[in-house]
C-alpha positions as CSV (number, residue, x, y, z in Angstrom):
1,E,245.4,183.4,-16.0
2,D,245.8,187.2,-16.5
3,V,246.5,187.8,-12.8
4,A,248.7,184.8,-12.2
5,G,252.2,185.7,-11.0
6,S,251.1,188.8,-9.0
7,D,252.6,189.3,-5.6
8,V,249.6,191.1,-4.1
9,F,245.9,190.4,-4.9
10,I,243.4,193.1,-3.9
11,I,239.8,192.0,-3.7
12,T,237.2,194.7,-3.8
13,V,233.9,193.1,-4.8
14,P,230.4,194.1,-3.7
15,T,229.1,192.8,-0.3
16,P,225.3,193.1,-0.6
17,V,222.5,191.6,1.6
18,D,219.9,189.1,0.6
19,G,216.1,189.4,0.7
20,D,216.2,189.0,4.5
21,N,218.9,191.6,4.9
22,R,221.5,189.0,5.8
23,P,225.1,189.4,4.5
24,D,225.7,187.9,1.1
25,L,229.4,186.9,0.8
26,S,229.0,185.0,-2.4
27,A,231.1,187.5,-4.5
28,I,233.9,187.4,-1.9
29,R,233.8,183.6,-1.9
30,S,234.0,183.5,-5.7
31,A,236.8,186.0,-5.8
32,C,238.8,184.0,-3.3
33,E,238.3,180.8,-5.3
34,M,239.6,182.6,-8.4
35,V,242.6,184.1,-6.6
36,G,243.3,180.8,-4.8
37,G,243.6,179.1,-8.1
38,V,246.4,181.4,-9.4
39,M,248.4,182.6,-6.4
40,S,251.7,181.2,-5.3
41,K,253.9,181.0,-2.2
42,G,254.6,184.4,-0.7
43,S,251.4,186.0,-2.1
44,I,249.5,188.6,-0.1
45,V,245.7,188.8,-0.5
46,V,244.1,192.0,0.6
47,L,240.3,192.4,1.1
48,E,238.9,195.9,0.7
49,S,235.2,195.0,0.7
50,T,233.0,196.0,3.6
51,V,232.5,193.0,5.9
52,Y,231.9,192.2,9.5
53,P,235.0,191.4,11.7
54,G,236.4,188.0,11.0
55,V,235.5,187.5,7.4
56,T,239.1,188.1,6.0
57,E,240.6,185.5,8.3
58,E,237.7,183.1,8.9
59,V,236.1,183.1,5.4
60,C,238.7,184.2,2.9
61,G,241.7,182.5,4.5
62,P,240.3,178.9,4.4
63,I,238.9,179.3,0.9
64,L,242.3,180.5,-0.4
65,G,244.1,177.8,1.4
66,N,241.8,175.0,0.2
67,V,241.9,176.0,-3.4
68,S,245.6,176.7,-3.5
69,G,246.8,173.9,-1.3
70,L,249.0,176.5,0.5
71,V,249.0,177.2,4.3
72,C,247.6,180.6,5.4
73,G,250.1,182.5,7.5
74,Q,253.0,180.4,6.3
75,D,252.8,180.1,2.5
76,F,250.5,183.1,1.9
77,F,249.3,186.0,4.0
78,L,246.2,188.1,4.5
79,G,245.5,191.8,4.8
80,Y,242.6,194.2,5.0
81,S,242.4,197.8,3.8
82,P,238.8,199.2,3.6
83,E,237.7,201.0,0.5
84,R,236.7,204.5,1.6
85,V,235.9,206.5,-1.6
86,N,232.7,208.5,-1.5
87,P,230.9,208.5,-4.9
88,G,230.7,211.9,-6.4
89,D,233.1,213.5,-3.9
90,R,235.8,215.4,-5.8
91,E,237.6,216.4,-2.6
92,N,238.1,213.1,-0.8
93,T,239.4,211.1,-3.7
94,V,241.4,207.9,-3.4
95,E,244.7,209.7,-3.7
96,R,243.9,212.0,-0.8
97,I,242.2,209.9,1.8
98,T,243.9,208.2,4.8
99,K,244.3,204.5,4.1
100,V,243.7,202.1,6.9
101,V,245.9,199.0,6.6
102,A,246.2,195.8,8.6
103,G,248.2,192.7,7.9
104,Q,248.4,189.2,9.2
105,N,251.8,190.1,10.7
106,E,253.9,193.2,11.1
107,Q,255.9,192.5,7.9
108,V,252.7,192.2,5.8
109,T,251.4,195.5,7.4
110,D,254.7,197.2,6.4
111,T,254.3,195.9,2.9
112,L,250.7,197.2,2.6
113,A,251.7,200.6,4.1
114,E,254.3,201.0,1.5
115,L,252.0,199.8,-1.3
116,Y,249.1,202.1,-0.4
117,G,251.4,204.9,0.7
118,A,252.6,205.1,-2.9
119,I,249.1,206.2,-4.1
120,T,247.8,208.5,-1.4
121,T,248.9,211.8,0.2
122,G,246.4,211.3,3.0
123,G,248.7,209.1,5.1
124,I,248.5,205.5,6.3
125,F,246.9,204.4,9.5
126,R,248.1,201.0,10.8
127,A,245.2,199.3,12.6
128,R,246.0,197.0,15.5
129,D,244.9,193.9,13.5
130,I,242.7,192.8,10.7
131,R,239.5,192.4,12.8
132,T,240.0,196.0,14.1
133,A,240.3,197.3,10.6
134,E,237.2,195.4,9.5
135,A,235.3,196.8,12.5
136,A,236.4,200.3,11.8
137,K,235.0,200.2,8.2
138,V,231.7,198.6,9.1
139,I,230.9,201.3,11.8
140,E,231.9,204.2,9.6
141,N,228.8,203.8,7.4
142,A,226.6,202.6,10.2
143,Q,227.4,205.8,12.1
144,R,226.3,207.9,9.1
145,D,223.2,205.9,8.6
146,I,222.2,206.4,12.3
147,N,222.8,210.2,12.1
148,I,220.7,210.5,8.9
149,A,218.0,208.4,10.6
150,F,217.9,210.9,13.5
151,V,217.4,213.8,11.0
152,N,214.8,211.8,9.1
153,E,212.9,211.2,12.3
154,V,212.9,214.8,13.4
155,T,211.9,215.7,9.8
156,Q,208.7,213.6,10.3
157,I,208.0,215.3,13.6
158,F,208.5,218.8,12.0
159,Q,206.1,217.8,9.2
160,K,203.3,217.3,11.7
161,T,203.9,220.8,13.2
162,G,204.4,222.8,10.0
163,L,208.1,223.3,10.3
164,S,210.7,222.8,7.6
165,V,213.6,220.7,8.6
166,F,215.9,222.7,6.4
167,D,215.0,225.9,8.2
168,V,215.6,224.2,11.5
169,L,218.9,222.7,10.4
170,E,220.0,226.1,9.0
171,A,219.5,227.6,12.4
172,A,221.0,224.7,14.4
173,S,224.1,224.5,12.2
174,T,225.3,227.9,13.6
175,K,226.4,226.0,16.7
176,W,230.1,225.1,16.3
177,N,229.7,221.4,17.1
178,F,226.4,220.6,15.4
179,L,226.7,217.8,12.9
180,G,225.6,218.7,9.4
181,F,223.5,215.8,8.3
182,Q,220.6,216.2,5.9
183,P,217.3,214.3,5.6
184,G,216.7,212.1,2.6
185,L,216.6,208.7,1.0
186,V,219.4,206.5,2.2
187,G,220.4,204.1,-0.6
188,G,223.5,203.0,-2.5
189,H,225.7,200.0,-1.9
190,C,227.3,201.2,1.4
191,I,225.3,203.2,3.9
192,G,222.0,201.4,3.3
193,I,223.7,198.0,3.4
194,D,226.7,198.0,5.8
195,P,224.7,198.4,9.1
196,F,223.1,195.0,8.4
197,Y,226.6,193.5,8.5
198,L,227.3,195.1,11.8
199,A,223.9,194.0,13.1
200,R,224.4,190.4,12.0
201,W,227.8,190.3,13.7
202,A,226.3,191.7,16.9
203,Q,223.6,189.0,16.9
204,D,226.1,186.3,16.2
205,N,227.9,187.4,19.3
206,G,224.8,187.5,21.6
207,H,223.9,191.2,21.4
208,E,220.7,192.5,19.9
209,P,221.5,195.8,18.1
210,E,218.7,198.3,18.9
211,I,219.9,201.7,17.6
212,I,221.5,200.2,14.4
213,L,218.3,198.4,13.3
214,A,216.1,201.3,14.4
215,G,218.0,203.6,12.2
216,R,217.6,201.2,9.3
217,R,213.9,201.0,9.8
218,I,213.5,204.8,9.9
219,N,215.5,205.3,6.7
220,D,213.9,202.4,4.8
221,R,210.4,204.0,5.5
222,M,211.4,207.4,4.3
223,G,210.4,207.0,0.7
224,A,206.8,205.9,1.6
225,F,206.6,208.8,4.1
226,V,207.5,211.3,1.3
227,A,204.9,209.8,-1.0
228,D,202.2,209.9,1.7
229,Q,203.0,213.5,2.4
230,V,202.8,214.4,-1.2
231,D,199.5,212.6,-1.5
232,G,198.1,214.6,1.5
233,A,199.3,217.9,-0.1
234,L,197.5,217.0,-3.4
235,E,194.3,216.0,-1.7
236,G,191.4,218.0,-3.3
237,A,193.7,220.0,-5.6
238,F,191.8,219.0,-8.7
239,P,188.2,218.0,-7.7
240,G,186.6,215.4,-9.9
241,E,189.7,214.7,-12.0
242,G,191.2,211.7,-10.1
243,K,194.7,211.4,-8.8
244,G,196.6,212.8,-11.9
245,D,200.1,212.2,-13.0
246,I,203.3,212.9,-11.1
247,L,206.9,213.4,-12.5
248,V,209.7,212.2,-10.3
249,L,213.1,213.9,-11.0
250,G,216.0,211.6,-10.3
251,L,216.4,207.8,-9.7
252,T,220.0,207.3,-8.8
253,F,220.9,206.8,-5.2
254,K,222.8,210.1,-5.0
255,E,223.2,213.4,-6.7
256,D,225.5,213.8,-9.7
257,V,226.4,210.1,-9.9
258,P,224.9,207.4,-12.3
259,D,224.8,204.6,-9.8
260,L,221.3,203.0,-9.4
261,R,222.3,200.3,-6.9
262,N,219.9,200.2,-4.0
263,S,218.3,203.5,-4.8
264,R,215.4,204.3,-2.5
265,V,213.7,206.7,-4.9
266,I,211.9,203.6,-6.1
267,D,210.1,203.5,-2.8
268,I,208.4,206.9,-3.6
269,V,207.5,205.6,-7.1
270,K,205.9,202.4,-5.8
271,R,204.0,204.0,-3.0
272,L,202.6,206.7,-5.3
273,R,201.4,204.1,-7.8
274,E,199.8,202.2,-4.9
275,L,197.9,205.4,-4.1
276,G,196.6,205.6,-7.6
277,Y,198.9,208.1,-9.3
278,G,200.4,207.8,-12.8
279,V,204.1,208.2,-12.3
280,Q,206.9,209.0,-14.7
281,V,210.6,209.2,-13.9
282,H,213.4,211.3,-15.5
283,D,217.1,211.0,-14.7
284,P,219.8,212.3,-17.1
285,L,222.5,210.3,-15.5
286,A,220.9,206.9,-15.1
287,D,221.2,204.2,-17.7
288,P,217.8,203.5,-19.1
289,A,218.5,199.8,-19.5
290,E,219.6,199.5,-15.9
291,A,216.5,201.4,-14.7
292,K,214.3,198.9,-16.6
293,Q,216.3,195.9,-15.4
294,F,216.6,196.9,-11.7
295,Y,213.3,198.7,-11.1
296,D,211.1,198.1,-14.2
297,V,211.0,201.9,-14.8
298,E,210.9,203.4,-18.2
299,L,212.9,206.6,-18.0
300,L,211.8,209.7,-20.0
301,E,214.3,210.6,-22.6
302,S,214.0,214.4,-21.9
303,L,211.9,217.0,-20.1
304,G,211.3,218.9,-23.3
305,Q,208.1,216.9,-24.2
306,T,206.7,216.8,-20.7
307,D,204.1,219.2,-19.1
308,G,200.9,219.4,-17.2
309,Y,201.8,217.3,-14.2
310,A,199.8,217.5,-11.0
311,C,203.1,217.4,-9.1
312,V,206.8,217.3,-9.8
313,I,209.0,215.7,-7.1
314,G,212.7,216.6,-6.8
315,A,214.0,213.3,-5.4
316,V,217.7,213.6,-6.4
317,A,219.6,216.9,-6.4
318,H,221.3,216.5,-9.7
319,R,222.9,219.7,-11.0
320,A,220.4,219.7,-13.9
321,Y,217.5,219.9,-11.4
322,R,219.2,222.4,-9.1
323,D,219.4,224.7,-12.1
324,L,215.7,224.6,-12.9
325,T,214.0,228.0,-13.1
326,A,210.5,229.2,-12.2
327,A,209.8,229.1,-16.0
328,S,210.7,225.4,-16.0
329,F,208.0,224.7,-13.4
330,T,205.5,226.8,-15.2
331,K,205.9,224.4,-18.1
332,L,206.1,221.2,-16.1
333,V,203.3,221.7,-13.5
334,R,199.7,222.6,-14.2
335,P,198.1,225.6,-12.5
336,G,197.3,224.7,-8.9
337,G,199.8,221.8,-9.0
338,L,202.5,221.0,-6.5
339,V,206.3,221.3,-6.5
340,A,207.6,218.8,-4.0
341,D,211.2,219.4,-2.9
342,V,212.7,216.4,-1.1
343,K,216.2,217.7,-1.1
344,G,215.6,221.4,-0.3
345,M,217.2,222.4,-3.6
346,W,214.6,224.9,-4.6
347,R,214.1,226.7,-1.3
348,G,215.4,230.0,-2.6
349,L,213.4,229.8,-5.9
350,E,210.3,231.9,-6.1
351,L,207.6,229.8,-7.8
352,P,204.8,231.3,-9.9
353,G,201.8,232.2,-7.9
354,E,199.6,229.5,-9.3
355,L,201.9,226.7,-8.1
356,R,202.1,225.3,-4.6
357,R,205.2,224.2,-2.7
358,W,205.9,221.2,-0.4
359,Q,209.2,220.4,1.2
360,L,210.7,218.4,4.0
């Protein structure tokens, strides 16, 4: 009732995957049912959620029409304008990015260009049609996922040969056209999810996506790889004392953001526990109730009361962790223990002599 009477309805609900990594459009369907119940003749309904090509017109359109009793393309119209905001990015904010728009006809596209043009200085790009705009969005994050997967794979190769990927990347990045991707845990509600939408669409159209799914497999295994490497580095560190306890710093999917959705840090935690370690987790930005609900993890309230760990793992490069000093690790890690740096944030920090270092 609160949104009835609007001329334009913008739907920007989550588009996750189910347990089998198949697209879950339930939130979109529900939103369309709600909008269909209150919209009127002349309404424009814009989808911003990441989907595979065809969802706006083949899923949203019929639901809106059935619920409202109106005719799509005659009584109401569709549009698509992908959400592009990068969480934690203070430079490419919503009022600065280029907004891609596509409407069911040219007049709708003009309306959307005017609407979105009023809130961004980054310009408007008019896509050829709605399916083109949907496809553009779904490949943006898939491309990033694949590039990170490449770096993660060479990281695993370098680990076998004693090289640090960060040292290699630092040298390689001096070439003008080298792409600056970093290794790590690929989570969140976009990059770790969207490639499955592209893959599903490809399969529905008779093409088996090889690179897309290979990238997903590599990235989804990265957490367990880190845990196994840490386990190997700790082998024999404390003879006769068992596995010991490990402190994981960070649980959110990305540095300096509180979002826990689809965080792959939990893969490190689960694998370490499988290997017999006691694991505690700290994250100053994460909501403790959500950490318990999503991952059954009890977050430490502070680092002030913690010490004597066999290993501390820097899993998320929050500012609070980037600012840790050598004295911080002297307190947190027992002599002979390990400082494991997943994000390369302590590369320039000289550790006390009694502590060992592991990094990607």
